[in-house]
DRENPA-3360 file (N, C-alpha, C; in nm, 2 decimals, always signed):
BEGIN
1 = MKQEKQNL = +0.08/-0.12/+0.00/+0.00/+0.00/+0.00/+0.09/+0.12/+0.00 ~ +0.04/+0.22/-0.07/+0.11/+0.34/-0.08/+0.07/+0.44/+0.03 ~ +0.16/+0.49/+0.10/+0.13/+0.58/+0.21/+0.15/+0.72/+0.16 ~ +0.05/+0.80/+0.20/+0.06/+0.95/+0.16/+0.14/+1.02/+0.26 ~ +0.22/+1.12/+0.22/+0.29/+1.20/+0.31/+0.20/+1.30/+0.38 ~ +0.21/+1.30/+0.51/+0.12/+1.39/+0.59/+0.20/+1.51/+0.63 ~ +0.15/+1.63/+0.60/+0.22/+1.75/+0.65/+0.15/+1.79/+0.78 ~ +0.23/+1.82/+0.88/+0.18/+1.87/+1.01/+0.15/+2.02/+1.00;
9 = KFSDVKPW = +0.02/+2.05/+1.03/-0.02/+2.19/+1.02/-0.02/+2.25/+1.16 ~ -0.02/+2.38/+1.16/-0.02/+2.45/+1.29/-0.15/+2.42/+1.36 ~ -0.26/+2.41/+1.29/-0.39/+2.38/+1.36/-0.41/+2.24/+1.40 ~ -0.32/+2.15/+1.36/-0.33/+2.01/+1.40/-0.27/+1.98/+1.54 ~ -0.19/+2.07/+1.59/-0.12/+2.05/+1.72/-0.23/+2.08/+1.83 ~ -0.23/+1.99/+1.93/-0.33/+2.01/+2.04/-0.30/+2.13/+2.12 ~ -0.40/+2.20/+2.16/-0.39/+2.33/+2.24/-0.31/+2.31/+2.36 ~ -0.32/+2.20/+2.43/-0.25/+2.18/+2.56/-0.10/+2.17/+2.53;
17 = TWILAGVA = -0.05/+2.13/+2.41/+0.09/+2.13/+2.38/+0.15/+2.27/+2.37 ~ +0.07/+2.36/+2.32/+0.11/+2.50/+2.31/+0.12/+2.56/+2.45 ~ +0.02/+2.52/+2.53/+0.02/+2.58/+2.67/+0.15/+2.53/+2.75 ~ +0.18/+2.40/+2.74/+0.30/+2.35/+2.80/+0.43/+2.41/+2.75 ~ +0.43/+2.43/+2.62/+0.55/+2.50/+2.56/+0.56/+2.64/+2.61 ~ +0.45/+2.71/+2.62/+0.45/+2.85/+2.67/+0.50/+2.85/+2.82 ~ +0.45/+2.76/+2.90/+0.49/+2.76/+3.04/+0.63/+2.73/+3.05 ~ +0.69/+2.64/+2.97/+0.83/+2.60/+2.98/+0.91/+2.72/+2.94;
25 = MGGVCAYF = +0.87/+2.79/+2.83/+0.95/+2.91/+2.79/+0.94/+3.02/+2.89 ~ +0.83/+3.04/+2.95/+0.82/+3.14/+3.06/+0.91/+3.10/+3.18 ~ +0.91/+2.97/+3.21/+1.00/+2.93/+3.32/+1.15/+2.96/+3.29 ~ +1.19/+2.93/+3.17/+1.33/+2.95/+3.13/+1.36/+3.10/+3.14 ~ +1.27/+3.18/+3.08/+1.29/+3.33/+3.08/+1.30/+3.38/+3.23 ~ +1.20/+3.33/+3.31/+1.20/+3.38/+3.45/+1.33/+3.34/+3.52 ~ +1.38/+3.22/+3.49/+1.50/+3.16/+3.55/+1.62/+3.25/+3.52 ~ +1.64/+3.28/+3.39/+1.75/+3.36/+3.34/+1.74/+3.51/+3.35;
33 = LDPARGKY = +1.62/+3.56/+3.36/+1.60/+3.71/+3.36/+1.56/+3.75/+3.50 ~ +1.57/+3.67/+3.60/+1.54/+3.70/+3.74/+1.64/+3.81/+3.78 ~ +1.58/+3.92/+3.84/+1.67/+4.04/+3.88/+1.77/+4.00/+3.99 ~ +1.74/+3.91/+4.08/+1.83/+3.88/+4.19/+1.94/+3.78/+4.15 ~ +1.91/+3.67/+4.08/+2.01/+3.57/+4.05/+2.03/+3.55/+3.90 ~ +1.96/+3.62/+3.81/+1.96/+3.59/+3.67/+2.10/+3.62/+3.61 ~ +2.17/+3.73/+3.66/+2.30/+3.77/+3.61/+2.40/+3.65/+3.63 ~ +2.39/+3.60/+3.76/+2.48/+3.49/+3.80/+2.45/+3.37/+3.71;
41 = RRSLIRDK = +2.33/+3.33/+3.69/+2.29/+3.22/+3.61/+2.34/+3.23/+3.46 ~ +2.32/+3.35/+3.41/+2.36/+3.37/+3.27/+2.51/+3.36/+3.25 ~ +2.58/+3.42/+3.35/+2.73/+3.41/+3.35/+2.78/+3.27/+3.37 ~ +2.71/+3.19/+3.45/+2.74/+3.05/+3.47/+2.73/+2.97/+3.34 ~ +2.62/+2.99/+3.27/+2.60/+2.93/+3.14/+2.70/+2.97/+3.04 ~ +2.73/+3.10/+3.04/+2.84/+3.15/+2.95/+2.97/+3.08/+2.98 ~ +3.01/+3.08/+3.11/+3.14/+3.02/+3.15/+3.14/+2.87/+3.12 ~ +3.03/+2.80/+3.13/+3.03/+2.66/+3.10/+3.05/+2.64/+2.95;
49 = GIHFANQA = +2.99/+2.73/+2.87/+3.00/+2.72/+2.72/+3.14/+2.75/+2.68 ~ +3.21/+2.85/+2.75/+3.35/+2.88/+2.71/+3.44/+2.76/+2.75 ~ +3.41/+2.70/+2.87/+3.49/+2.58/+2.92/+3.47/+2.47/+2.82 ~ +3.35/+2.44/+2.78/+3.33/+2.34/+2.68/+3.40/+2.36/+2.55 ~ +3.40/+2.49/+2.50/+3.47/+2.52/+2.38/+3.62/+2.50/+2.40 ~ +3.68/+2.54/+2.51/+3.82/+2.52/+2.54/+3.86/+2.38/+2.55 ~ +3.77/+2.30/+2.61/+3.80/+2.15/+2.62/+3.80/+2.09/+2.48 ~ +3.70/+2.13/+2.40/+3.69/+2.07/+2.27/+3.81/+2.11/+2.18;
57 = NYFGGKLY = +3.86/+2.23/+2.20/+3.98/+2.28/+2.13/+4.10/+2.20/+2.18 ~ +4.11/+2.18/+2.31/+4.23/+2.11/+2.36/+4.23/+1.96/+2.31 ~ +4.12/+1.89/+2.32/+4.11/+1.76/+2.28/+4.12/+1.74/+2.13 ~ +4.06/+1.84/+2.06/+4.08/+1.84/+1.91/+4.22/+1.85/+1.87 ~ +4.30/+1.94/+1.94/+4.44/+1.96/+1.91/+4.52/+1.83/+1.94 ~ +4.48/+1.77/+2.05/+4.55/+1.65/+2.09/+4.52/+1.54/+1.99 ~ +4.40/+1.53/+1.94/+4.36/+1.43/+1.84/+4.44/+1.46/+1.71 ~ +4.45/+1.59/+1.67/+4.52/+1.62/+1.55/+4.66/+1.58/+1.56;
65 = RDLKNRGT = +4.73/+1.62/+1.67/+4.87/+1.58/+1.69/+4.89/+1.43/+1.69 ~ +4.80/+1.36/+1.75/+4.81/+1.21/+1.76/+4.81/+1.15/+1.61 ~ +4.71/+1.20/+1.54/+4.69/+1.15/+1.40/+4.81/+1.19/+1.31 ~ +4.86/+1.31/+1.33/+4.97/+1.36/+1.25/+5.10/+1.27/+1.29 ~ +5.12/+1.24/+1.41/+5.24/+1.16/+1.45/+5.22/+1.02/+1.40 ~ +5.10/+0.96/+1.41/+5.08/+0.83/+1.36/+5.11/+0.82/+1.21 ~ +5.06/+0.92/+1.14/+5.09/+0.93/+0.99/+5.23/+0.94/+0.96 ~ +5.30/+1.02/+1.04/+5.45/+1.04/+1.02/+5.52/+0.90/+1.04;
73 = GIIAQATH = +5.47/+0.83/+1.15/+5.53/+0.70/+1.18/+5.51/+0.60/+1.06 ~ +5.39/+0.60/+1.01/+5.36/+0.51/+0.90/+5.44/+0.54/+0.78 ~ +5.46/+0.66/+0.75/+5.54/+0.70/+0.63/+5.69/+0.66/+0.66 ~ +5.74/+0.68/+0.78/+5.87/+0.64/+0.81/+5.89/+0.49/+0.80 ~ +5.80/+0.41/+0.84/+5.81/+0.27/+0.83/+5.80/+0.23/+0.68 ~ +5.72/+0.30/+0.60/+5.71/+0.26/+0.46/+5.84/+0.29/+0.39 ~ +5.90/+0.41/+0.42/+6.03/+0.44/+0.36/+6.14/+0.35/+0.40 ~ +6.13/+0.31/+0.53/+6.24/+0.22/+0.58/+6.23/+0.08/+0.51;
81 = LTENKDAD = +6.11/+0.04/+0.47/+6.10/-0.09/+0.40/+6.16/-0.08/+0.26 ~ +6.16/+0.04/+0.20/+6.22/+0.05/+0.06/+6.36/+0.09/+0.06 ~ +6.42/+0.12/+0.18/+6.56/+0.16/+0.18/+6.65/+0.04/+0.14 ~ +6.77/+0.08/+0.10/+6.87/-0.03/+0.07/+6.93/-0.08/+0.20 ~ +6.92/-0.21/+0.22/+6.96/-0.27/+0.35/+7.11/-0.30/+0.35 ~ +7.18/-0.29/+0.24/+7.32/-0.32/+0.24/+7.39/-0.21/+0.30 ~ +7.46/-0.23/+0.40/+7.55/-0.13/+0.47/+7.69/-0.18/+0.48 ~ +7.78/-0.09/+0.50/+7.92/-0.13/+0.51/+7.93/-0.22/+0.64;
89 = DETLMNRV = +8.04/-0.29/+0.65/+8.06/-0.38/+0.76/+8.06/-0.32/+0.90 ~ +8.12/-0.20/+0.91/+8.13/-0.13/+1.04/+7.99/-0.09/+1.08 ~ +7.91/-0.03/+0.99/+7.78/+0.01/+1.02/+7.69/-0.11/+1.07 ~ +7.71/-0.22/+0.99/+7.63/-0.34/+1.03/+7.67/-0.40/+1.16 ~ +7.80/-0.39/+1.19/+7.85/-0.44/+1.32/+7.79/-0.35/+1.44 ~ +7.78/-0.22/+1.41/+7.72/-0.13/+1.51/+7.57/-0.16/+1.53 ~ +7.50/-0.19/+1.42/+7.36/-0.23/+1.43/+7.34/-0.36/+1.51 ~ +7.43/-0.45/+1.48/+7.42/-0.58/+1.54/+7.44/-0.57/+1.69;
97 = RSEFGRTI = +7.55/-0.50/+1.73/+7.58/-0.48/+1.87/+7.47/-0.40/+1.94 ~ +7.42/-0.31/+1.88/+7.31/-0.23/+1.94/+7.19/-0.32/+1.97 ~ +7.16/-0.41/+1.87/+7.04/-0.50/+1.89/+7.06/-0.60/+2.00 ~ +7.18/-0.66/+2.00/+7.19/-0.77/+2.10/+7.23/-0.71/+2.24 ~ +7.27/-0.58/+2.24/+7.29/-0.51/+2.37/+7.16/-0.50/+2.44 ~ +7.05/-0.50/+2.38/+6.92/-0.49/+2.44/+6.86/-0.62/+2.46 ~ +6.93/-0.73/+2.43/+6.87/-0.86/+2.43/+6.94/-0.95/+2.54 ~ +7.07/-0.95/+2.55/+7.14/-1.04/+2.64/+7.20/-0.95/+2.75;
105 = RHAKAIKT = +7.23/-1.02/+2.87/+7.27/-0.95/+2.99/+7.42/-0.91/+2.98 ~ +7.51/-0.98/+2.92/+7.65/-0.95/+2.92/+7.70/-0.93/+2.78 ~ +7.65/-0.82/+2.72/+7.68/-0.80/+2.57/+7.82/-0.76/+2.55 ~ +7.89/-0.70/+2.65/+8.03/-0.66/+2.64/+8.12/-0.78/+2.63 ~ +8.08/-0.90/+2.67/+8.16/-1.02/+2.66/+8.17/-1.08/+2.52 ~ +8.07/-1.04/+2.44/+8.07/-1.09/+2.30/+8.15/-1.01/+2.20 ~ +8.24/-1.08/+2.13/+8.32/-1.02/+2.03/+8.25/-1.04/+1.90 ~ +8.24/-0.93/+1.82/+8.16/-0.93/+1.70/+8.25/-0.90/+1.58;
113 = EVNNGEVT = +8.25/-0.98/+1.47/+8.32/-0.94/+1.35/+8.22/-0.96/+1.23 ~ +8.23/-0.87/+1.14/+8.14/-0.87/+1.02/+8.23/-0.86/+0.90 ~ +8.20/-0.95/+0.80/+8.27/-0.96/+0.68/+8.17/-0.98/+0.56 ~ +8.14/-0.88/+0.49/+8.04/-0.89/+0.37/+7.90/-0.94/+0.42 ~ +7.86/-0.89/+0.53/+7.72/-0.93/+0.58/+7.72/-1.06/+0.66 ~ +7.84/-1.13/+0.67/+7.85/-1.25/+0.76/+7.90/-1.21/+0.89 ~ +7.82/-1.24/+1.00/+7.85/-1.19/+1.13/+7.91/-1.31/+1.21 ~ +8.02/-1.29/+1.27/+8.09/-1.40/+1.35/+8.08/-1.35/+1.49;
121 = LSGPILKA = +8.02/-1.44/+1.58/+8.01/-1.41/+1.72/+8.10/-1.50/+1.80 ~ +8.18/-1.45/+1.89/+8.26/-1.53/+1.98/+8.27/-1.47/+2.12 ~ +8.31/-1.55/+2.21/+8.32/-1.51/+2.35/+8.23/-1.59/+2.44 ~ +8.24/-1.56/+2.57/+8.16/-1.64/+2.67/+8.01/-1.59/+2.67 ~ +7.92/-1.68/+2.69/+7.78/-1.64/+2.70/+7.71/-1.75/+2.78 ~ +7.60/-1.72/+2.85/+7.52/-1.82/+2.92/+7.45/-1.90/+2.82 ~ +7.44/-2.03/+2.84/+7.37/-2.12/+2.75/+7.23/-2.08/+2.72 ~ +7.16/-2.03/+2.82/+7.02/-1.99/+2.81/+7.00/-1.87/+2.71;
129 = EVDKLIRC = +7.10/-1.80/+2.68/+7.09/-1.68/+2.60/+7.14/-1.70/+2.45 ~ +7.20/-1.81/+2.42/+7.25/-1.84/+2.29/+7.15/-1.82/+2.18 ~ +7.04/-1.90/+2.19/+6.94/-1.90/+2.09/+6.88/-1.76/+2.07 ~ +6.86/-1.69/+2.18/+6.80/-1.56/+2.18/+6.89/-1.46/+2.10 ~ +7.02/-1.48/+2.13/+7.12/-1.39/+2.06/+7.13/-1.42/+1.91 ~ +7.13/-1.55/+1.87/+7.14/-1.58/+1.73/+7.01/-1.53/+1.66 ~ +6.89/-1.55/+1.71/+6.77/-1.50/+1.65/+6.77/-1.35/+1.64 ~ +6.82/-1.28/+1.74/+6.83/-1.13/+1.74/+6.92/-1.08/+1.63;
137 = VKRVPGVK = +7.04/-1.15/+1.61/+7.13/-1.10/+1.51/+7.08/-1.13/+1.37 ~ +7.01/-1.24/+1.35/+6.96/-1.28/+1.22/+6.85/-1.18/+1.18 ~ +6.78/-1.11/+1.27/+6.67/-1.02/+1.24/+6.73/-0.88/+1.19 ~ +6.85/-0.85/+1.21/+6.91/-0.72/+1.18/+6.92/-0.71/+1.03 ~ +6.86/-0.61/+0.97/+6.86/-0.59/+0.82/+7.01/-0.58/+0.77 ~ +7.04/-0.66/+0.67/+7.17/-0.66/+0.61/+7.26/-0.78/+0.65 ~ +7.21/-0.85/+0.76/+7.29/-0.97/+0.80/+7.25/-1.09/+0.71 ~ +7.35/-1.15/+0.64/+7.33/-1.26/+0.55/+7.35/-1.39/+0.62;
145 = AVVNHLDD = +7.44/-1.40/+0.71/+7.47/-1.53/+0.78/+7.53/-1.50/+0.92 ~ +7.51/-1.59/+1.01/+7.56/-1.58/+1.14/+7.65/-1.70/+1.17 ~ +7.77/-1.68/+1.21/+7.87/-1.79/+1.24/+7.88/-1.79/+1.40 ~ +7.85/-1.90/+1.46/+7.85/-1.91/+1.60/+7.98/-1.98/+1.65 ~ +8.07/-1.89/+1.71/+8.19/-1.94/+1.78/+8.18/-1.91/+1.93 ~ +8.06/-1.91/+1.98/+8.04/-1.87/+2.12/+8.08/-1.99/+2.21 ~ +8.13/-1.95/+2.33/+8.16/-2.05/+2.44/+8.04/-2.04/+2.53 ~ +7.95/-2.14/+2.53/+7.84/-2.13/+2.62/+7.86/-2.20/+2.75;
153 = YESAGQIS = +7.81/-2.14/+2.86/+7.83/-2.20/+2.99/+7.69/-2.21/+3.06 ~ +7.67/-2.31/+3.14/+7.55/-2.33/+3.22/+7.53/-2.21/+3.32 ~ +7.64/-2.18/+3.39/+7.63/-2.07/+3.48/+7.76/-1.98/+3.47 ~ +7.75/-1.87/+3.54/+7.86/-1.77/+3.53/+7.99/-1.83/+3.59 ~ +7.98/-1.91/+3.70/+8.09/-1.97/+3.76/+8.21/-1.87/+3.78 ~ +8.32/-1.91/+3.73/+8.44/-1.82/+3.75/+8.48/-1.74/+3.63 ~ +8.39/-1.73/+3.53/+8.41/-1.65/+3.41/+8.39/-1.50/+3.44 ~ +8.49/-1.42/+3.44/+8.48/-1.28/+3.49/+8.39/-1.20/+3.40;
161 = ALQGKGKE = +8.38/-1.23/+3.27/+8.29/-1.15/+3.18/+8.15/-1.17/+3.21 ~ +8.11/-1.28/+3.27/+7.97/-1.32/+3.30/+7.93/-1.29/+3.44 ~ +8.02/-1.22/+3.52/+7.98/-1.19/+3.66/+7.89/-1.07/+3.66 ~ +7.81/-1.07/+3.77/+7.71/-0.96/+3.79/+7.58/-1.00/+3.73 ~ +7.48/-0.92/+3.76/+7.34/-0.95/+3.72/+7.31/-0.90/+3.58 ~ +7.39/-0.81/+3.53/+7.36/-0.75/+3.39/+7.26/-0.64/+3.41 ~ +7.20/-0.60/+3.30/+7.11/-0.50/+3.29/+6.98/-0.54/+3.36 ~ +6.92/-0.45/+3.44/+6.80/-0.48/+3.52/+6.68/-0.52/+3.44;
169 = YLQ = +6.67/-0.45/+3.32/+6.55/-0.48/+3.24/+6.56/-0.61/+3.17 ~ +6.67/-0.68/+3.17/+6.69/-0.80/+3.10/+6.68/-0.92/+3.20 ~ +6.66/-0.89/+3.32/+6.65/-1.00/+3.42/+6.52/-1.06/+3.43;
% end
């Protein structure tokens, strides 16, 4: 069935609706135009409106900065993916040492040599950290192979390079 559009006319509204609307408007006017407290009430509404506008501006700016920084990060990641990963041996060695310095507790004990992207690791290390170190080095961009010449030990024992707790965040 086809329904016809009904236009609401002024005369179609019940009279009591107009009476209630008039009473409500009169109450609002009396509330804000009251000679004793009206000025305070108007200034309170004005202050709340200004506060709301300031909050909206603050959070809008925060949202803008957040989205801008996220966009910048995405662009940086995309350009990083397209960069040439081949670096000279010294740069690659510094990248590798930086990575595993955040992974194992006694990074200074590990001797690192790089030759055409092939990383050779030697020195004392705890047995529990060997696999973690190898995985970490393999993930570094530009590393083609990892040669393991590490001396792994169950515990630090009398090995001076493995003494101490190491970095707190790696424990």
